[in-house]
Structure formats: C-alpha cells, structure tokens
C-alpha positions as CSV (number, residue, x, y, z in Angstrom):
1,X,0.0,0.0,0.0
2,X,1.3,3.5,-0.8
3,X,1.5,5.7,2.2
4,X,0.5,8.9,0.4
5,X,-2.0,10.0,-2.2
6,X,-0.9,13.3,-3.7
7,X,-3.7,15.4,-5.2
8,X,-2.1,18.8,-5.4
9,X,1.6,19.7,-5.7
10,X,1.3,21.6,-2.4
11,X,1.0,18.3,-0.6
12,X,4.3,17.1,-2.0
13,X,6.1,19.8,-0.2
14,X,4.6,18.7,3.2
15,X,5.6,15.0,3.0
16,X,8.9,13.0,3.1
17,X,8.7,10.6,0.2
18,X,10.8,7.8,1.9
19,X,9.2,8.3,5.4
20,X,6.9,5.3,6.0
21,X,3.7,4.9,8.1
22,X,4.7,3.2,11.3
23,X,2.3,0.9,13.2
24,X,3.3,1.5,16.8
25,X,0.7,-0.4,18.9
26,X,-2.5,-2.3,18.7
27,X,-4.9,-3.7,21.2
28,X,-7.6,-1.0,21.7
29,X,-11.2,-1.0,20.8
30,X,-11.7,2.6,19.7
31,X,-8.6,4.7,20.4
32,X,-8.8,8.5,20.4
33,X,-7.6,11.8,21.8
34,X,-3.8,11.7,21.3
35,X,-1.7,14.4,23.0
36,X,2.1,14.8,22.9
37,X,3.8,15.6,26.2
38,X,7.1,17.1,25.2
39,X,8.6,17.3,28.7
40,X,8.3,13.6,29.1
41,X,8.7,12.6,25.4
42,X,5.6,10.5,25.4
43,X,2.1,10.5,23.8
44,X,-1.1,9.8,25.8
45,X,-4.2,8.5,24.0
46,X,-7.6,7.2,25.1
47,X,-9.0,3.7,24.6
48,X,-12.6,4.7,25.3
49,X,-14.5,1.4,25.5
50,X,-11.7,-0.2,27.5
51,X,-11.9,2.8,29.9
52,X,-8.2,3.6,30.0
53,X,-5.6,6.2,28.9
54,X,-2.5,4.7,27.3
55,X,1.1,6.0,27.2
56,X,3.5,5.6,24.3
57,X,7.1,6.3,25.2
58,X,9.0,7.9,22.3
59,X,12.4,6.9,23.8
60,X,11.7,3.2,24.0
61,X,8.6,2.5,21.9
62,X,6.9,0.9,24.9
63,X,3.2,1.3,25.5
64,X,1.7,1.1,29.0
65,X,-1.4,2.0,30.9
66,X,-1.3,5.6,32.1
67,X,-4.7,5.6,33.9
68,X,-7.3,2.9,34.4
69,X,-10.2,3.4,35.0
70,X,-10.3,6.7,33.1
71,X,-14.0,7.5,33.2
72,X,-14.2,6.7,29.5
73,X,-11.8,9.5,28.6
74,X,-11.9,10.8,25.0
75,X,-10.1,14.0,23.9
76,X,-6.9,15.2,25.6
77,X,-4.7,18.3,25.4
78,X,-2.2,20.2,27.5
79,X,-2.7,23.6,29.0
80,X,0.1,26.2,29.1
81,X,1.3,24.9,32.5
82,X,1.8,21.4,31.0
83,X,-1.2,19.9,32.8
84,X,-3.4,17.3,31.1
85,X,-6.9,18.4,30.2
86,X,-9.3,15.6,29.4
87,X,-12.8,15.1,28.1
88,X,-14.6,12.4,30.1
89,X,-17.7,10.6,28.9
90,X,-18.6,8.8,32.0
91,X,-18.3,11.8,34.4
92,X,-19.8,14.1,31.7
93,X,-17.0,16.6,32.4
94,X,-13.8,18.3,31.3
95,X,-11.0,17.7,33.9
96,X,-7.5,18.8,34.6
97,X,-4.8,16.6,36.0
98,X,-2.7,18.7,38.3
99,X,1.0,18.3,38.7
100,X,0.6,16.3,41.9
101,X,-1.8,13.9,40.1
102,X,-5.0,15.3,41.6
103,X,-7.9,15.5,39.1
104,X,-9.9,18.7,39.3
105,X,-13.1,19.6,37.3
106,X,-13.0,22.4,34.8
107,X,-16.6,22.0,33.6
108,X,-19.5,19.6,34.1
109,X,-22.6,21.8,33.9
110,X,-24.1,24.5,31.7
111,X,-27.1,26.6,32.8
112,X,-27.5,24.3,35.8
113,X,-27.8,21.2,33.7
114,X,-25.3,18.4,33.2
115,X,-23.2,18.4,30.0
116,X,-23.8,15.6,27.5
117,X,-20.4,13.9,27.2
118,X,-17.5,16.3,26.4
119,X,-15.6,14.9,23.3
120,X,-12.6,17.1,22.3
121,X,-10.8,20.0,23.8
122,X,-8.2,22.7,23.0
123,X,-6.7,25.5,25.1
124,X,-6.2,28.9,23.6
125,X,-3.2,31.2,24.1
126,X,-5.2,33.2,26.7
127,X,-5.8,29.9,28.7
128,X,-9.5,29.7,27.8
129,X,-10.6,26.1,27.4
130,X,-12.8,25.2,24.4
131,X,-14.6,21.9,24.1
132,X,-17.3,20.1,22.1
133,X,-20.2,18.3,23.8
134,X,-22.0,15.8,21.6
135,X,-24.0,12.9,23.0
136,X,-21.9,9.9,22.1
137,X,-20.9,9.0,25.6
138,X,-24.6,8.9,26.8
139,X,-26.0,7.3,23.6
140,X,-25.0,3.8,24.8
141,X,-23.0,2.0,27.4
142,X,-20.1,1.3,25.0
143,X,-18.3,4.6,25.4
144,X,-19.8,5.8,28.7
145,X,-23.1,5.4,30.5
146,X,-26.4,5.6,28.7
147,X,-28.4,8.6,30.0
148,X,-30.8,11.3,28.9
149,X,-29.7,14.7,27.6
150,X,-30.4,17.5,30.1
151,X,-29.3,20.5,27.9
152,X,-31.1,19.3,24.8
153,X,-28.4,20.5,22.5
154,X,-24.8,19.7,21.5
155,X,-22.7,22.8,21.6
156,X,-19.1,24.1,21.6
157,X,-18.3,25.8,24.9
158,X,-15.6,28.3,26.0
159,X,-14.5,28.3,29.7
160,X,-13.2,31.7,30.7
161,X,-9.7,31.5,32.3
162,X,-10.3,34.2,34.8
163,X,-13.9,33.5,36.0
164,X,-14.5,29.9,35.0
165,X,-17.7,31.0,33.3
166,X,-18.9,28.7,30.5
167,X,-20.4,30.2,27.3
168,X,-22.0,28.3,24.4
169,X,-20.4,29.9,21.4
170,X,-21.3,27.4,18.6
171,X,-24.9,26.2,18.8
172,X,-25.8,25.5,15.2
173,X,-24.2,22.1,14.7
174,X,-25.9,18.8,15.4
175,X,-23.0,16.9,16.9
176,X,-19.9,19.0,17.1
177,X,-16.9,16.7,17.5
178,X,-13.3,17.6,16.8
179,X,-12.0,21.2,17.0
180,X,-8.8,23.2,16.7
181,X,-7.5,26.7,16.1
182,X,-5.6,28.1,13.1
183,X,-2.0,29.0,14.0
184,X,-2.9,32.7,14.5
185,X,-6.1,31.7,16.5
186,X,-8.2,33.9,14.2
187,X,-10.2,30.8,13.0
188,X,-11.8,28.0,15.0
189,X,-12.5,24.8,13.1
190,X,-15.2,22.3,14.2
191,X,-16.3,19.1,12.7
192,X,-19.9,18.0,12.7
193,X,-20.6,14.3,12.8
194,X,-24.4,14.8,13.1
195,X,-25.0,12.3,10.2
196,X,-24.8,9.6,12.9
197,X,-28.2,10.9,14.0
198,X,-29.5,12.5,10.7
199,X,-28.3,10.8,7.5
200,X,-28.9,14.0,5.5
201,X,-26.5,16.0,7.6
202,X,-23.2,16.9,5.8
203,X,-20.1,15.3,7.1
204,X,-18.2,18.5,7.3
205,X,-15.7,20.8,9.0
206,X,-17.0,24.3,9.7
207,X,-14.8,27.4,10.2
208,X,-15.6,30.3,12.5
209,X,-13.8,33.6,12.5
210,X,-12.9,35.0,15.9
211,X,-12.7,38.5,17.2
212,X,-9.5,39.8,18.7
213,X,-10.4,38.8,22.2
214,X,-11.1,35.2,21.0
215,X,-14.5,35.3,22.8
216,X,-16.9,36.0,20.0
217,X,-17.5,34.3,16.6
218,X,-17.9,36.8,13.8
219,X,-18.9,34.5,10.9
220,X,-19.4,30.9,9.9
221,X,-18.7,29.0,6.7
222,X,-18.4,25.4,5.5
223,X,-14.7,24.6,5.2
224,X,-14.8,21.1,3.8
225,X,-17.1,18.2,3.2
226,X,-16.0,14.6,3.4
227,X,-16.8,11.9,0.9
228,X,-14.8,9.3,2.9
229,X,-16.6,8.9,6.2
230,X,-16.5,11.4,9.0
231,X,-14.2,14.1,9.9
232,X,-13.5,13.4,13.6
233,X,-10.4,14.9,15.2
234,X,-7.8,17.1,13.4
235,X,-5.0,19.6,13.9
236,X,-3.5,22.5,12.0
237,X,0.2,22.5,11.0
238,X,2.5,25.5,11.1
239,X,1.3,26.7,7.7
240,X,-2.4,26.5,8.5
241,X,-3.1,23.3,6.7
242,X,-5.8,21.1,8.4
243,X,-4.8,17.5,8.9
244,X,-7.9,15.5,9.6
245,X,-9.2,12.0,10.3
246,X,-11.3,10.2,7.7
247,X,-12.3,6.6,6.9
248,X,-9.4,6.4,4.3
249,X,-6.7,7.9,6.4
250,X,-5.5,11.4,7.2
251,X,-6.5,14.0,4.7
252,X,-4.7,17.3,4.4
253,X,-6.7,20.5,3.5
254,X,-5.0,23.7,2.5
255,X,-6.2,26.9,4.3
256,X,-8.4,27.6,1.3
257,X,-10.3,24.4,1.9
258,X,-8.8,22.4,-1.0
259,X,-8.1,18.7,-0.4
260,X,-4.4,18.4,-1.4
261,X,-3.4,14.9,-0.3
262,X,-3.9,12.0,2.0
263,X,-1.8,9.8,4.3
264,X,-3.3,6.4,3.7
265,X,-4.0,4.4,6.9
266,X,-5.4,0.8,6.9
267,X,-7.9,1.6,9.7
268,X,-10.6,4.3,10.2
269,X,-8.8,7.3,11.7
270,X,-10.3,8.9,14.8
271,X,-7.8,11.6,15.7
272,X,-4.2,12.8,15.5
273,X,-1.6,15.2,16.9
274,X,1.9,16.4,16.2
275,X,4.8,15.3,18.4
276,X,8.4,14.2,18.4
277,X,11.5,16.2,19.3
278,X,10.9,18.6,16.4
279,X,7.1,18.4,16.5
280,X,7.1,17.0,12.9
281,X,5.9,13.4,13.8
282,X,2.2,12.9,13.1
283,X,0.7,10.5,15.7
284,X,-2.5,8.9,14.5
285,X,-5.2,7.0,16.4
286,X,-7.2,4.7,14.3
287,X,-9.8,2.1,15.6
288,X,-7.5,-0.4,17.4
289,X,-4.1,1.1,16.9
290,X,-1.6,3.9,17.2
291,X,0.4,4.9,14.0
292,X,2.9,7.6,13.3
293,X,4.6,9.2,10.2
294,X,7.3,11.9,9.9
295,X,6.3,14.9,7.8
296,X,8.0,18.0,6.3
297,X,5.8,20.2,8.4
298,X,4.8,20.2,12.0
299,X,2.9,21.8,14.9
300,X,2.5,25.6,15.0
301,X,5.0,27.5,17.1
302,X,3.7,28.2,20.6
303,X,2.2,31.7,20.7
304,X,3.3,34.2,23.4
305,X,0.5,34.8,25.9
C-alpha cells in the first residue's frame, strides 16, 4: 500500500517521500484523543471502550497504561502549564490533572444542567478552554453510561480562564466533535458528525472567524465536506493546513479548503496530533491502533500569551 496520495503539488512539499507509516501499537477497541507531552517525550491516547488512557514512550517505543479506569476519557490536550486536560464521557465533564496527580473539574454543567459527554478540547493562548459536547458518551453503554440529555443541544463551549464562566459559542451544529484553532487563532475549526443521527447532515468541517479577544464568533462557513466517512479529530500545522481524520486515512486540506493529499491508513482514523522532538511526527489514532509518520511540516509555534 502506498502511504501517500498526492492530489495537489502543495502536498508534495509537506511530506517526506521515503518516510513510512509506522504501526506503533494495537490492542484497543476505539482509540482516540492523542496528545504529545514534550517534557516527558511520550504520547497519551484514550482507549474509550476499555476505559483507559495509554502512554506511548518515544524513547523506548513501549506502550503502557497511564490511567485505568479513566471515566471513558476521550479528547486530551495540554494547558500552558503542562497539565493534562481531558474530556470524560462517564463523568460528563472536562477535567485537569494537576502536577501532583490530583484531578480537578473544569466544567460539568451549563445553565444548571449536566453536560452531555465532552468529546474534544483545546486550550487557547489566553488559557481559555474550548470543548465540544455531543451525546456519544450517553447514547449507549459502550463509550460511557447511557443517559438522557439535560441541555437538549450539542454545543461548543468556552470556559473563561479568569472567571470559570462557561459560554456556548457554537450552537448551530448537530454533533460538534473535533476542534482546533488556526495557528494565529483567528479561526476556529469544528467538525460536525451529526450524520450519525441524521443521514442528511453533511459530514463537514466548519470554520468560524474569531474576534481579537477570542471570545466572539464573527462569521461561519463550510470549510470542507468529506466523501470518505466522518471528519472526527484534526489539527493545524504551522502553515495553517488542516490534517484531519477520515475513513481512508489522514486528509490534508489547505487553508483555502482544498483537499491536497492523504496519508493512507489501513484503519478508520479517529484523531491525530503532532509530536516528536521537532514536532514533525504525526501521531494517528485509528480504531484499534496507534500509528505515526514523519512529515516535512509540524505543529505551529507556541504563541506568546
């Protein structure tokens, strides 16, 4: 199998022709939410149905259990203090793992009602925490605990870093799922996997332009539509290209929304992140496995706060 499918010459500049897709680990049921921890040179990723967070050691290649049980953890990220921020289906909350190992709650209610099942999360340069809240963790007992919605909607929320106040900023999507910022944080990208509940819903990534304070959305457009399964989790590289999960592998979309190429993966991809010493190794979670491939691009530079 070829590891790349080049559609546009722009993609050829982002890949390393002789770099191969590496199969690093298998044994999960539905792995998700990878995050690179540069200080420890490891990657954490969730195995949602098995209720655990796994740890891949970049220095040895070993994979071990980082946390079990993990309250059906899904998306993970780091804040600017290096603390793990996690979306938990079972607890219906977004949590933070403090440096001493204590787990504190960032968000579990909105308007006095319990969240659905937070799915993916990012932290902006101003320390605000943004997360999606579809219903997948309460739709069945497979990835959480079956339960009824209390809010009656699936939204994208922002948690204010100073007050802890939670605001619903994206309310028009049926099942917001993955999310990330453009490198300059002027654009928020959000995938909608609402076709799981309404077959007529486009499998799409939406983009939202942000104001200077990163607290208000100014406009909304359809960024890309998938013809290869769902867009789930994704990340931007340093050039603003969107690398996203699909059923055929990891697709790369240029900032103008053009599909320019694909990293072919033999399992349905759920999510991805950049890691490695030079932040140019793309880690990919896909169904049962963790994969990686080196690229000629990488994560955006960390913005000054």
